N, C-alpha and C positions, 0 to 999 in steps of 0.2 A: 339350651342353658347350663352354663355347670353348676356343682356344689365344689368346686376349689375354695376354697377360702382364699388361699394365696394369688387366686386370679381373682377373686373379687380385691383385695385389696388392694390389688395392678390394677387395675378396670378404676379405682375407683380412686387412688392419689394419680392417674390419667388425667382421669376427670378434672379434680382438684388442677392440677399444672395448667388448662385450660380457662378453665377461669380464671386461674390468676394473672395469666399468660393477655388473653380478653381483659379483663379488670385496667390491668398497669398500659395496654395499647388507650382501651378509653381512658383514660384517666391525661393520658399524654397529649392527646386528642387531645382534648378539654384544655386542659392548659395552655398549649399551638393554640384556641381559637378564643381562648378570652384574651392573650399575649398579640393574637394577631386585629382583634375588634379595638383593643391598648391605640394602638397604632395608626388605625385608621383615625379612630374617632382619637385624638392624642387632644384635640383645642375640649371638648368633654370631661373627657374624664381623665388628663391632667391637675384640672380646678379641686374637682372632688377628692380625687389625693391630697392635694395640697389643703384643702379642706377640711377632711379626715385630718389628717396628722396634726392642726393646726390647734382642733380642737382640742388634740389628747397636750396638747402646747397647755394652752388656756382656759380648761378645766381646775386644773388645779386651783387658779387663780379667778375660779368663782368662787370658790366653797373661802375663800380671805376675807382681814374683813378690808373694806366695809361691803364687799359685795353679796355677802353670805345674808344680810341681813334684808335684801334686796330679793324681790322678787326674780329667778332667772330671767326673764327677756326683758327686765328694763335692766341688769348686771351684763346678758350678753349686747349690750343696744349699746349701755358705755362703751364695753369692750369690743366691736366693731369702730364704731365711730373712734375711738382711738388709733387705732391699727391705722383706720385711713386718711382721721388727719393728721400722724405721725409721717404715713408715706406722701401723703400730698405737701404735707410741710419740707420734707428733704427734694421732695420735685423742684417746688418753686424756687430753694434756695440755691439748688447744685443746676437751674435750668440756666442761670444767665454763665456763668462756667465754661457749662459744657455746650453752649452756642458757640460763644467764642473761640471756642478750641476746635470746633465741626466748619465756620467760617473758615480756620488756619488753613482746614488738610489740602488741600490744592494749595495750597502756594506751598506749605508743607512737600509735600510729594515733591512738585520741581527743585527743590532746593535739595532734597536728598537725590532726582537725576541726576540734579545737577554735579555735586560730590560725589556720586558713583558714576559720574562717564570718564574715569580712566579705564575703568574696570570694564563698561561698562563699553566702550569702542571694540576692544578687540572681538569679542562679544558679537556684535553688529556686524564687520567686517564677516569673520566666519560666519552668519545666517545665510548672508547675503549670497558670498560666495554656494554655498553649496545651495544655493534654493537656484543660483543658471546655471552651475552642475544639475541641476535635478529639472532644470528645462529643457541644457540641449541634453539630455537624457531621453524624456519624453521629446524630443522633436519640437517644443513650442512652446508658448507659455501654456497655465493648468486653462481651461474653460473656468467660467464662475460659476460660481455657485446662489442656488437661488435662494434665498433666507427667506424666511414670512418674520416677520414684522410680531414684537412681545410686545406686551404691556409694558408702560413705560414708567420708571424711578417710582413714581408719584400717585402712578394706579396701582404699585405693587406696595406701597408701604401703607395706604389710604386703605386699603383690603388687609395688609397685614395688624394694621392699626383697629380697623371690627370685633377680626375676629381675635387679637389681644382683650382687647375691648370687653366683650363678652364673655367671655373666660374667665378674669379678673370679677364683669357680676357677679357669677356663678360661684368665683369662689367666697366673695364677700354675705352672699345673703344662703348661702350652702352654713358660712363658718357662721353663723350667723342662728341658721337655727337649731346647727350641733347644740351647741353652747346653753341656748335655751330650752332645747327639749333632753339636753345630755344624759341625767339623771331619771327624767323614763327613759330614753332611749336603753340606756346601760342595764335598767329594769327587767325592761322587757326580752333585753338579749339571757339573762341570768333567771326568768321565769320559762325561753321559750325551754331549754333541757331538762330533760327529763327525770334522770338521775339528781339523789343530793350532793353525790360524788359529783357529779358530772357539772348540777347547779354553782358547788364551790370552784369547781377550775375554771368556769369562765369568769366569779369574783376575780379570783385570782389574779389570771391570764390579764383583766384588763387594765386592774389596778395597774399593774408589774410595766404594761404598756403605758399609760398616761404617768406616773413620775420615772420609769429610762426613757422617755423622748424628751419629757421636756425637763427635766435635772440636764441632760443632755446637749439639750437644744438652747439653752440659757448657761449653761456654762461653757456654749461655745458661741456665742451672740456676747460675753462678754469678752474674753479673751481674740476675738477678732476683733471688739470695739476698742481695744488695749492697743491692741497691733497696726490699727489705722491711725493713731492716734502715731505712735513714739514714727509713721513711715512716715505722715505726712509734718511731723515736726521735722524729722530726717530732710526731708527734699527740699523744705523752708526753708531749710540751715543752710543749705548747698544752693541757694539761687534757684529751685523750680516757680516756675507761676502755677499760681492756684495751686499750690501744693495740699488742701484740706480736701480738695477734688481727688486729689487723689490717692491722699489718706483713707475718703470714704467707698472713694473704690475700691482699693487693699480691703478696707475691710466687708465690703458686700464679696467679692472675691470669689474670699478664704472660704466663703459657704463652701464651695466645690475644691474639698481638697485634689491635688496635684493641678487639674488646670486650670485652674486658678491664679494657688503664684505664677505656672509659666506665664497666664496672661498676661499679672498686670509687670513682670518685667518687661515683658515684649514690647507692652505699650507704656512703659515708665524710659524701656530704650528706647523710644520709635520720638517722645517728646523730647529724651536729652540729648539726642541724636540733631535735634530740628532747631532744639531755641541756646546751646552750644557749642560754640565753635571749635573749643580741644575736643580734641578726640579724648581725652581720658578722665575731664571734669562729663563730656555728654554721658561716660559709662559708669560714672560716678550713682549716678536715679537708682540701675539698675543694682549693681551694686550692693544697695542701700537695702533696695528692697530684699533681694535675696539672704542678706545678714539679716534681717527682723525673724522674717518668712523661717529662717534655719532654725534662728534663740526658738520662736514659737513652735514647733511644730516637734520639736526636739528637748527642749527640755520645762517650758512652761503648760505646750496642752499637758504630753506625763507627770505634770504632778500633782493638774489639776483634776483632772478625770481621774486618772489612777488606773490601776488593772481593770474596774466595774467597767468603764464602758469605751476597753483594748478590746478591735477590731480587725482582724485575718486584717494587711495590709494588702495584699495582694484581692482579696473579696472583695474590698474598696474599691479598689483596681477597678474590677471587671464587672463590680454595680454601675459607678458612675459610668461608665463607655457604656455597658448594658442600656442604661435609664436616658442618658445621653444623646444616644439615639433611639432610643423610642420618645423623645420628649424632647428634644432642646436641651436649653438652659435650664428649663423650673424644672429634667428629669433630673438632668445633674444633680441640682439643688434637692433634688427631694431622694435621690441617692442615697443616702448616708441614713436619713431618721428614718426609708422604710428599710432599710439593714437593719438597723436598731429593733425595730418593731418586730420587723420576721424573727434576728435571733430571741428575742425575747419572746415569745409565742412558743419558734420551738422550744422553747428548753420546761417550760412547764406545762410541753405534752410528751406522751410518753415516747408514745411511737416515733415522732419527731426530731429528739431530741439529741440523738447523733448529727443534724443540720449542722445543730447550734454550736458542736465542737468543731466542726471545721470555719465559718461564721466568726467565732472568736478567739482573739488574738493573745489572750493571757496563756505564762509560760503551766507548761503542761495543762492544754483542758480536756478534764472530764477523767481527772486523773484517782479519785474516790468514784467505784461504779453504781455506787446509789446516787449518782449524780447530784451531792448534795452542793458540791462547792462549786457549780452551775449561777449564772442569773437567778435571784429569787423572781 
């Protein structure tokens, strides 16, 4: 054993470095394990996350008139019943036009194939010639492969409907309990902190997350509703059938930034191509969709949301790609709300504030070293 203080200090630093590396490795492995579990159990985890996000949205409504004069259980039941009623009414109103368009898909595909036959004929001839050359080279036709019969389309649809129905039931029931016991749960979270400063920080984080996510999604919902009305009216003006259906679809698709607008343009282009014989008139539908989305994304949304809710565009895109890959459509819808909640939480915690700077999309984020210009 040596009495050299320099050796002891270097040994202590080496031990701390090894401990830090071990803790970092364990943290990374824990995050990967959580993400892997969330991927495998997406039908369970996704509705739970959606219910938590929705509870932050509707919790301010619980404290508004007339709900604040009612018991929390009654207010939560009314809000959940209104949500279910609105979804059921929308499904009933859109069922008939959606069924009509679904029934037209086979004829539409035949029409598209007929219109594009002049382009496909040379390609088909090249494919057949290539296959003949391959058969001659291999000394004869290829042996036929044995293909296992997979479940039919109806069986797959019924299985998917059962899974999504169970997920929706989990979402609705959990949302009710989160709204009914929200204040009690908030109080338990705050009481679980040991120090008074931690209690105040927990209270501030919960309030900020509730305010930010509810304000953001309420503003986005109103913007998307206006966008749907503008697109539906414009498509009706050019004579596109069931323009109201495409207006509602545009409002819903716009909850997924970037990908939603692209999907809407593709769908309206497909519909315009099968409805109108003139190519210029057919291209009017996606052009109108693009025009109103451009107005919304470049002028309306920045003016309403302002700098407070501005996020880094690259981080938003990566969040949509990641959560869309994890949970499909519901993940893409939840990507931005999850990012808003993470940004709000990170901005309130000193050790995580540097991550908020990367998520924040405002000019010169983090200019004040004290972090006073970050979201409250």
